[in-house]
C-alpha positions as CSV (number, residue, x, y, z in Angstrom):
1,X,-45.3,-216.5,184.5
2,X,-43.7,-216.9,187.9
3,X,-42.1,-220.2,188.6
4,X,-41.8,-219.8,192.4
5,X,-45.3,-221.0,193.2
6,X,-46.3,-217.7,194.9
7,X,-50.1,-218.4,194.7
8,X,-49.7,-221.9,196.2
9,X,-47.3,-220.4,198.8
10,X,-49.8,-217.7,199.8
11,X,-52.7,-220.1,200.0
12,X,-50.8,-223.0,201.4
13,X,-52.0,-225.2,198.6
14,X,-52.4,-225.2,194.8
15,X,-55.5,-223.2,193.8
16,X,-58.2,-225.2,192.0
17,X,-60.3,-222.7,189.8
18,X,-63.0,-225.3,189.3
19,X,-63.7,-225.6,193.0
20,X,-64.9,-222.0,193.2
21,X,-67.6,-219.9,191.7
22,X,-66.1,-217.6,189.0
23,X,-66.6,-213.9,189.2
24,X,-69.1,-212.5,186.8
25,X,-69.7,-209.1,185.3
26,X,-71.4,-206.9,187.9
27,X,-74.5,-204.9,187.1
28,X,-74.5,-201.3,188.1
29,X,-75.7,-200.5,191.6
30,X,-79.1,-198.8,191.4
31,X,-79.3,-195.1,192.5
32,X,-80.2,-195.2,196.2
33,X,-78.8,-194.6,199.7
34,X,-76.7,-197.5,201.0
35,X,-74.9,-198.1,204.3
36,X,-71.2,-198.6,203.7
37,X,-68.0,-199.3,205.6
38,X,-64.8,-197.5,204.5
39,X,-62.3,-200.4,203.8
40,X,-59.5,-198.2,202.4
41,X,-58.7,-194.6,202.2
42,X,-55.5,-193.0,200.8
43,X,-54.4,-189.7,199.5
44,X,-52.9,-190.0,196.0
45,X,-51.2,-187.6,193.6
46,X,-52.9,-186.9,190.3
47,X,-51.2,-188.2,187.1
48,X,-50.2,-184.7,186.2
49,X,-48.5,-184.3,189.6
50,X,-50.3,-181.0,190.1
51,X,-53.0,-182.2,192.5
52,X,-54.1,-184.7,195.1
53,X,-57.2,-186.6,195.9
54,X,-58.6,-188.9,198.5
55,X,-59.4,-192.4,197.2
56,X,-61.8,-194.5,199.2
57,X,-63.0,-198.1,198.7
58,X,-66.4,-198.7,200.3
59,X,-68.3,-202.0,200.9
60,X,-72.0,-202.0,201.1
61,X,-73.2,-203.4,204.4
62,X,-76.7,-204.4,205.5
63,X,-79.2,-206.6,203.6
64,X,-79.4,-205.0,200.2
65,X,-76.4,-205.6,197.9
66,X,-74.2,-206.5,200.9
67,X,-70.6,-207.0,199.9
68,X,-70.7,-204.9,196.7
69,X,-67.9,-202.4,196.3
70,X,-68.0,-198.7,195.5
71,X,-65.1,-196.3,195.0
72,X,-65.0,-192.6,195.7
73,X,-62.5,-189.9,194.8
74,X,-62.5,-186.6,196.6
75,X,-60.4,-183.7,195.2
76,X,-58.1,-182.2,197.8
77,X,-55.6,-180.1,195.6
78,X,-56.3,-179.0,192.1
79,X,-55.6,-175.9,189.9
80,X,-59.4,-175.6,189.5
81,X,-60.6,-173.8,192.6
82,X,-64.2,-175.0,192.0
83,X,-63.0,-178.6,192.1
84,X,-61.3,-178.0,195.4
85,X,-64.4,-176.3,196.8
86,X,-66.5,-179.3,195.8
87,X,-63.9,-181.7,197.3
88,X,-63.9,-179.8,200.6
89,X,-67.7,-180.0,200.8
90,X,-67.6,-183.8,200.1
91,X,-64.8,-184.4,202.7
92,X,-66.8,-182.3,205.2
93,X,-69.9,-184.5,204.5
94,X,-67.8,-187.6,205.1
95,X,-66.3,-186.3,208.3
96,X,-69.6,-185.1,209.6
97,X,-71.3,-188.4,208.8
98,X,-68.6,-190.2,210.7
99,X,-68.9,-187.7,213.6
100,X,-65.3,-186.7,213.4
101,X,-64.3,-183.4,214.9
102,X,-61.2,-183.2,212.7
103,X,-59.5,-185.3,209.9
104,X,-55.7,-185.4,210.1
105,X,-55.0,-188.6,208.1
106,X,-56.8,-190.8,205.7
107,X,-56.5,-193.6,208.2
108,X,-59.0,-191.6,210.4
109,X,-61.7,-192.7,207.9
110,X,-60.9,-196.5,207.8
111,X,-63.6,-198.7,209.2
112,X,-66.0,-195.8,209.5
113,X,-69.6,-196.5,208.5
114,X,-71.9,-194.0,206.8
115,X,-74.6,-193.8,204.2
116,X,-73.8,-193.0,200.6
117,X,-76.0,-192.2,197.7
118,X,-75.0,-193.8,194.4
119,X,-75.2,-192.2,191.0
120,X,-74.5,-193.5,187.6
121,X,-71.7,-192.1,185.4
122,X,-72.9,-192.7,181.8
123,X,-70.7,-194.6,179.3
124,X,-68.3,-192.4,177.2
125,X,-67.1,-193.0,173.7
126,X,-63.4,-193.0,172.9
127,X,-63.8,-189.7,171.1
128,X,-65.3,-188.0,174.1
129,X,-63.1,-189.4,176.8
130,X,-60.1,-187.7,178.3
131,X,-57.8,-190.6,177.7
132,X,-59.1,-191.5,174.2
133,X,-60.5,-194.8,175.4
134,X,-64.2,-195.8,175.7
135,X,-65.6,-196.2,179.2
136,X,-68.6,-198.3,180.2
137,X,-71.2,-196.8,182.5
138,X,-70.1,-197.0,186.2
139,X,-71.2,-196.1,189.7
140,X,-70.1,-193.0,191.5
141,X,-70.8,-191.7,195.0
142,X,-73.0,-188.6,194.9
143,X,-73.6,-187.8,198.6
144,X,-72.8,-188.8,202.1
145,X,-74.7,-188.7,205.4
146,X,-74.8,-190.3,208.8
147,X,-76.1,-193.9,209.1
148,X,-79.0,-192.7,211.4
149,X,-80.1,-190.4,208.5
150,X,-79.9,-187.3,210.7
151,X,-78.3,-184.3,209.2
152,X,-75.0,-183.8,211.0
153,X,-74.7,-180.7,213.2
154,X,-72.6,-177.9,211.8
155,X,-69.4,-177.0,213.7
156,X,-69.6,-173.8,215.6
157,X,-66.2,-172.6,214.5
158,X,-65.7,-170.3,211.5
159,X,-64.6,-172.0,208.3
160,X,-61.0,-171.7,207.3
161,X,-60.5,-170.0,204.0
162,X,-59.1,-172.2,201.2
163,X,-55.6,-171.2,200.0
164,X,-55.2,-170.2,196.4
165,X,-54.5,-173.3,194.4
166,X,-51.7,-172.7,191.9
167,X,-49.4,-175.2,190.2
168,X,-46.6,-174.1,192.5
169,X,-48.8,-174.5,195.6
170,X,-50.1,-177.8,194.4
171,X,-46.8,-179.6,194.4
172,X,-47.2,-183.3,194.6
173,X,-47.3,-184.7,198.1
174,X,-48.6,-187.9,199.8
175,X,-50.4,-185.6,202.2
176,X,-51.2,-182.0,201.4
177,X,-49.2,-179.4,203.4
178,X,-51.1,-177.4,206.0
179,X,-52.5,-174.1,204.6
180,X,-50.8,-170.9,205.4
181,X,-53.9,-169.7,207.4
182,X,-53.9,-171.1,211.0
183,X,-51.9,-174.2,210.2
184,X,-55.0,-176.1,209.2
185,X,-55.8,-177.8,205.9
186,X,-58.8,-176.4,204.0
187,X,-61.2,-179.2,205.1
188,X,-60.3,-179.0,208.8
189,X,-62.6,-176.9,210.8
């Protein structure tokens, strides 16, 4: 335990746990479309250092379940080309829902508002999980669209071909390097 009073220093006073309502276990968010704001977006390297993903923290806004949090991960670089293709489609949906003509940095997404459709990831036993630990059922984001509900217009430029994803090409980086074709990343149109 720290002895420097960092909590009291941060708050300007000693924290009284009995003066506040304690956090409780949250129930899963039902499957539906919800308006959200992107509070946080950052590109992170995978644990195996062979890939990268965009992690976003989303807060539900509006009247239903306002303030509840969701987290989304979108694959950017992976040795599995299908995972990259899915990630590019998801990032395209986010960018189109936000009305962005291009995405250069994860900070371009911060404070953006859009609709997300939740889905439920079922619980997994320790024997069936990748890390050998059991996991409770949780929420995932299954789809993205503009707040007004209209389907975003497709860009009129030809899509950029995705580069081959090999372990050598997927070297860890905070931000993925531009693709060899046209200097654009695969999700940039």
